[in-house]
C-alpha positions as CSV (number, residue, x, y, z in Angstrom):
1,M,-116.5,41.1,-22.1
2,V,-115.4,38.0,-22.1
3,R,-116.8,36.1,-26.2
4,F,-117.5,32.0,-26.1
5,F,-118.3,31.0,-29.5
6,V,-120.8,28.4,-30.2
7,E,-123.0,26.4,-33.9
8,Q,-126.3,27.3,-34.9
9,K,-127.4,24.3,-33.7
10,D,-126.7,25.3,-30.5
11,I,-128.4,28.8,-29.9
12,Y,-132.8,27.7,-29.5
13,D,-135.5,29.2,-28.0
14,G,-134.2,31.9,-26.3
15,T,-130.7,30.0,-25.4
16,I,-127.5,29.1,-26.0
17,Q,-125.8,25.1,-24.9
18,L,-122.4,25.8,-24.1
19,S,-119.0,23.4,-24.8
20,S,-118.1,21.1,-21.3
21,E,-115.1,23.1,-22.0
22,D,-116.4,26.5,-22.5
23,A,-118.4,25.9,-18.5
24,D,-114.7,25.3,-17.5
25,H,-113.8,28.8,-18.3
26,I,-117.1,30.0,-17.1
27,R,-116.3,28.5,-14.3
28,A,-112.3,30.1,-13.5
29,L,-113.8,33.6,-14.6
30,R,-116.1,33.2,-11.5
31,L,-119.4,34.9,-13.7
32,R,-121.9,34.8,-11.8
33,P,-125.8,34.9,-13.2
34,S,-125.5,38.8,-13.3
35,E,-123.0,39.0,-15.0
36,L,-123.0,39.0,-18.9
37,F,-120.7,38.0,-21.8
38,I,-121.0,37.1,-25.1
39,V,-121.6,34.1,-28.0
40,C,-120.8,34.4,-31.3
41,D,-122.5,32.4,-33.8
42,C,-119.5,32.3,-36.5
43,A,-121.9,34.0,-38.5
44,G,-121.5,37.1,-37.9
45,S,-124.3,38.1,-35.0
46,D,-122.8,38.3,-30.9
47,Y,-125.3,36.7,-28.6
48,I,-125.2,38.9,-24.9
49,C,-125.5,36.6,-22.1
50,R,-125.4,35.6,-18.2
51,L,-125.8,32.3,-17.0
52,G,-129.1,30.8,-17.0
53,A,-130.9,28.9,-13.9
54,R,-130.4,25.5,-15.5
55,G,-126.4,24.9,-14.9
56,D,-123.5,26.3,-16.7
57,N,-123.7,25.3,-20.0
58,V,-126.8,26.8,-20.6
59,A,-126.9,31.2,-21.4
60,E,-130.1,32.8,-21.8
61,I,-129.4,35.5,-24.0
62,T,-130.5,38.8,-23.4
63,G,-130.1,40.9,-26.7
64,T,-128.5,40.2,-30.2
65,R,-126.8,42.3,-32.3
66,P,-124.1,42.2,-35.5
67,S,-120.3,41.1,-34.8
68,L,-119.1,44.6,-34.0
69,G,-115.2,43.0,-34.7
70,E,-115.7,41.7,-38.0
71,P,-115.2,44.2,-41.5
72,T,-116.8,45.3,-44.3
73,I,-115.0,44.1,-47.3
74,I,-114.1,39.8,-47.4
75,C,-110.8,38.6,-48.5
76,S,-108.0,35.3,-48.6
77,V,-104.8,35.4,-47.3
78,Y,-102.1,33.2,-49.6
79,I,-100.1,31.9,-47.3
80,A,-96.8,29.4,-48.6
81,F,-94.8,26.9,-46.1
82,A,-92.6,28.5,-44.2
83,K,-90.2,27.4,-41.1
84,G,-90.6,27.4,-36.8
85,D,-93.2,29.8,-35.9
86,R,-93.5,31.9,-38.6
87,L,-96.7,30.3,-40.1
88,T,-98.4,30.4,-36.6
89,Y,-97.8,33.9,-36.1
90,A,-98.2,34.7,-40.1
91,V,-101.8,32.5,-39.5
92,Q,-102.5,35.5,-36.6
93,K,-101.6,38.6,-37.3
94,S,-104.0,37.2,-40.8
95,V,-106.4,36.6,-38.1
96,E,-106.1,40.0,-35.7
97,L,-106.1,42.2,-39.6
98,G,-109.5,40.5,-40.5
99,A,-108.5,38.0,-43.0
100,H,-112.1,35.8,-44.0
101,G,-109.3,32.7,-45.1
102,I,-106.8,31.9,-44.8
103,V,-105.5,29.4,-47.7
104,L,-101.6,27.4,-46.6
105,F,-99.6,26.2,-50.2
106,P,-96.4,24.9,-51.0
107,S,-93.9,27.2,-53.1
108,E,-91.3,26.1,-55.5
109,R,-88.8,27.8,-53.0
110,C,-90.5,26.6,-49.6
111,I,-87.7,24.7,-47.2
112,S,-90.7,23.7,-45.2
113,T,-92.7,20.9,-46.3
114,P,-95.1,19.6,-43.8
115,N,-94.7,15.6,-43.5
116,D,-98.3,15.5,-41.1
117,M,-100.3,17.9,-42.9
118,A,-104.2,16.5,-41.0
119,K,-102.0,17.4,-37.6
120,K,-100.9,21.0,-38.7
121,T,-104.7,22.6,-39.9
122,V,-106.3,21.9,-36.6
123,R,-103.5,23.3,-34.6
124,L,-103.3,25.9,-37.0
125,K,-107.2,26.2,-36.5
126,R,-107.0,25.9,-33.3
127,V,-103.8,29.0,-33.5
128,A,-107.0,30.9,-35.5
129,F,-110.5,30.2,-33.2
130,E,-108.0,31.5,-29.7
131,T,-107.3,35.0,-32.0
132,A,-110.3,35.4,-33.1
133,K,-111.7,35.5,-29.1
134,Q,-108.9,37.7,-28.3
135,C,-109.5,40.3,-30.6
136,G,-113.3,40.4,-31.0
137,R,-114.1,38.6,-34.4
138,G,-117.5,37.5,-35.0
139,R,-115.9,34.7,-37.4
140,I,-113.4,32.3,-37.3
141,P,-112.2,32.1,-40.8
């Protein structure tokens, strides 16, 4: 089933307000109002939804359940800065394996030290977000 993430403030009165990016994704997938999809609240709950009658940006909640993709053990992964695509790969695999949090740090023997840490952080958060959607997680580390 297709999975989307929303914030808690977008869930109200038996409906969920989807972002315009998610609405575009729904149109691209050609989902019909009768088809079900999952919306996660980033707090460990999955909402089974279908498209609402008011438009593509609104989903009607048909059921709720705890997220099945979340591990019961909470662990954080500490990763030293790596060069090339190894850091991206490490973040992907950490999310897939169920890390609750990911902490990046410079170590004494690091060759790579990012000049623009803010830009790198935004990119790695996007990688974690997409990986969480793909592997069925209920939270984004």
